[in-house]
N, C-alpha and C positions, 0 to 999 in steps of 0.2 A: 770277156774271157780271152784276153790277148795271149795268154800263155798256151792256150790250145788244149789244156787238159781238163776233162770233165771231173765230176765228183767221184767217179769210180776209179780214177787214176789213169785211165787211158785217154787218148785224144778225143776231144768232143766231136760231135757229128758234123759240125760246121768248120772244123779246123782246116780241111782242104780248101774251102772257100776263102778263109782268112789268109792262107798262104798265097792264094792267087791275087788277092787284094794287095798284099805286101809286095809281091813280085811286080805287079803292075806299077805301083808307086815308085819302086826302086828303078824300074826301067824308064818310066816316063816323066819323072820329076828330078830336079837337082836343087842344091842349096840356093842357087841364084833364081830359079824360076819353078813355080809349081803349075805352070800352064798345062802340063800334060795330064793333070788330074782328070780332065774331062774324058780322056780315053779310058779311065778306070771306072767310069760310072756303071757300065754293064756288070762288071765283076763285083762291084760294091752292092749293086741291087741283088745279085745272086746271093751274096753273103747275108744281107738283111732278110731275104726271103727264107733262107735256111734257118735263121734265128727266129723269125716271127710268123712265117707261113701266111702272111696277109693276102698275097695273090691267090694262093691255094684256097684259102677260106672264101674269098670272093667268088672264085670259080665254082666252088662247091655250092654256095648259096644260090648262084645264078642257075646252076643245073637243077637244084632242088625246086626252085621256083618254076622253071620251065616244065619240069616233070609234073608238078602239082597242077599247073595250068592246063597241061595236056590231059591229065587224068580227069579234071573237072569238065572238060569238053566232051568226054566220051559218054554217050548215053547207052545204058544197058537195056536192051529189049527183054532180056531174060531175068531182070531184077525181080526178086520175090516181093509179093505184096505184103502189107502188114498182116493180113489174115493168114497168109502162108507162114509167116514168121511165128505168129501166135501158136499155130498148130505144132510147130517144132518145140514149143515150150520155152522159147527164148524170151518172149515178152510175157505180159500178164496171162497167167494160166494157174489153175488150182495146183496145189502141191502134189495131189494125187496124179494129175496129168503129167507133171514133170517127173514123177516117180521119186520124189524127195520127201524126207521126213522133216517135220519142224524141228529146229534146234534152238536151244536157249542161247547158243553162242553166236549164231548168225541171224541177222535181222530178216524177217520175212513179212510179207503182206498177205493178209487173208483176203481172198476174193470170193464174193458171193455169187 
Protein backbone atom coordinates (compact mmCIF):
# COMPACT_ATOMS: atom_id res chain seq x y z
CA UNK A 1 0.00 0.00 0.00
CA UNK A 2 2.61 2.47 -1.11
CA UNK A 3 0.02 5.14 -1.85
CA UNK A 4 -0.65 5.42 1.88
CA UNK A 5 -4.44 5.42 1.70
CA UNK A 6 -6.55 2.79 3.39
CA UNK A 7 -9.85 1.38 2.26
CA UNK A 8 -11.79 4.12 4.02
CA UNK A 9 -10.12 6.82 1.94
CA UNK A 10 -7.89 8.23 4.66
CA UNK A 11 -4.23 7.53 5.32
CA UNK A 12 -3.48 3.97 6.46
CA UNK A 13 -2.31 3.44 10.02
CA UNK A 14 1.21 2.62 8.80
CA UNK A 15 1.57 5.54 6.40
CA UNK A 16 3.73 7.61 8.80
CA UNK A 17 6.16 4.66 9.06
CA UNK A 18 6.24 4.36 5.26
CA UNK A 19 7.08 8.06 5.00
CA UNK A 20 9.99 7.55 7.40
CA UNK A 21 11.28 4.65 5.30
CA UNK A 22 11.13 6.75 2.13
CA UNK A 23 12.80 9.72 3.82
CA UNK A 24 15.58 7.45 5.08
CA UNK A 25 16.18 5.98 1.62
CA UNK A 26 16.19 9.43 -0.02
CA UNK A 27 18.65 10.73 2.58
CA UNK A 28 21.00 7.74 2.70
CA UNK A 29 21.11 6.36 -0.85
CA UNK A 30 21.96 7.72 -4.26
CA UNK A 31 21.71 6.44 -7.84
CA UNK A 32 25.41 5.55 -7.66
CA UNK A 33 25.33 3.71 -4.32
CA UNK A 34 22.71 2.15 -2.11
CA UNK A 35 25.17 1.34 0.68
CA UNK A 36 23.22 3.66 3.00
CA UNK A 37 20.29 1.22 3.05
CA UNK A 38 21.74 -0.40 6.17
CA UNK A 39 20.99 2.81 8.08
CA UNK A 40 17.32 2.41 7.17
CA UNK A 41 16.94 -1.08 8.64
CA UNK A 42 15.44 0.11 11.99
CA UNK A 43 12.76 2.27 10.35
CA UNK A 44 11.99 -0.52 7.88
CA UNK A 45 11.54 -2.94 10.81
CA UNK A 46 9.16 -0.45 12.43
CA UNK A 47 7.15 -0.29 9.21
CA UNK A 48 6.94 -4.09 8.96
CA UNK A 49 5.93 -4.32 12.62
CA UNK A 50 3.15 -1.83 11.98
CA UNK A 51 1.93 -3.95 9.08
CA UNK A 52 2.23 -7.43 10.61
CA UNK A 53 2.54 -7.06 14.43
CA UNK A 54 4.89 -10.07 14.63
CA UNK A 55 7.01 -8.72 17.50
CA UNK A 56 3.90 -7.69 19.41
CA UNK A 57 2.36 -11.15 18.91
CA UNK A 58 5.56 -12.85 20.08
CA UNK A 59 5.69 -10.66 23.20
CA UNK A 60 2.04 -11.39 23.94
CA UNK A 61 2.58 -15.15 23.62
CA UNK A 62 5.65 -14.97 25.87
CA UNK A 63 3.75 -13.00 28.51
CA UNK A 64 0.80 -15.40 28.40
CA UNK A 65 3.11 -18.41 28.73
CA UNK A 66 4.91 -16.83 31.69
CA UNK A 67 1.59 -15.97 33.33
CA UNK A 68 0.24 -19.52 32.89
CA UNK A 69 3.49 -21.01 34.22
CA UNK A 70 3.32 -18.79 37.29
CA UNK A 71 -0.36 -19.60 37.84
CA UNK A 72 0.40 -23.33 37.66
CA UNK A 73 3.04 -22.95 40.38
CA UNK A 74 0.65 -21.33 42.84
CA UNK A 75 -0.85 -23.81 45.26
CA UNK A 76 -4.14 -22.97 46.84
CA UNK A 77 -4.49 -23.94 50.47
CA UNK A 78 -8.11 -22.83 50.45
CA UNK A 79 -9.12 -24.76 47.30
CA UNK A 80 -12.51 -26.46 47.79
CA UNK A 81 -12.62 -30.22 47.88
CA UNK A 82 -14.73 -32.22 45.44
CA UNK A 83 -17.24 -32.85 48.23
CA UNK A 84 -17.60 -29.13 48.89
CA UNK A 85 -18.17 -28.48 45.22
CA UNK A 86 -20.81 -31.23 45.08
CA UNK A 87 -22.67 -29.60 47.97
CA UNK A 88 -22.82 -26.41 45.91
CA UNK A 89 -24.65 -28.34 43.21
CA UNK A 90 -21.92 -27.76 40.66
CA UNK A 91 -21.12 -31.45 40.15
CA UNK A 92 -23.29 -34.56 40.41
CA UNK A 93 -26.30 -33.74 42.54
CA UNK A 94 -30.00 -34.54 42.27
CA UNK A 95 -32.06 -31.97 40.37
CA UNK A 96 -34.02 -31.25 43.56
CA UNK A 97 -30.78 -30.33 45.34
CA UNK A 98 -29.84 -28.03 42.46
CA UNK A 99 -33.36 -26.58 42.58
CA UNK A 100 -33.82 -27.30 38.88
CA UNK A 101 -36.69 -28.83 37.00
CA UNK A 102 -36.01 -31.41 34.27
CA UNK A 103 -36.39 -29.96 30.82
CA UNK A 104 -36.90 -31.70 27.53
CA UNK A 105 -34.67 -29.06 25.90
CA UNK A 106 -31.62 -29.50 28.12
CA UNK A 107 -29.88 -32.81 28.72
CA UNK A 108 -29.72 -33.99 32.29
CA UNK A 109 -28.50 -37.02 34.13
CA UNK A 110 -30.63 -38.84 36.67
CA UNK A 111 -28.71 -39.59 39.85
CA UNK A 112 -29.90 -42.30 42.26
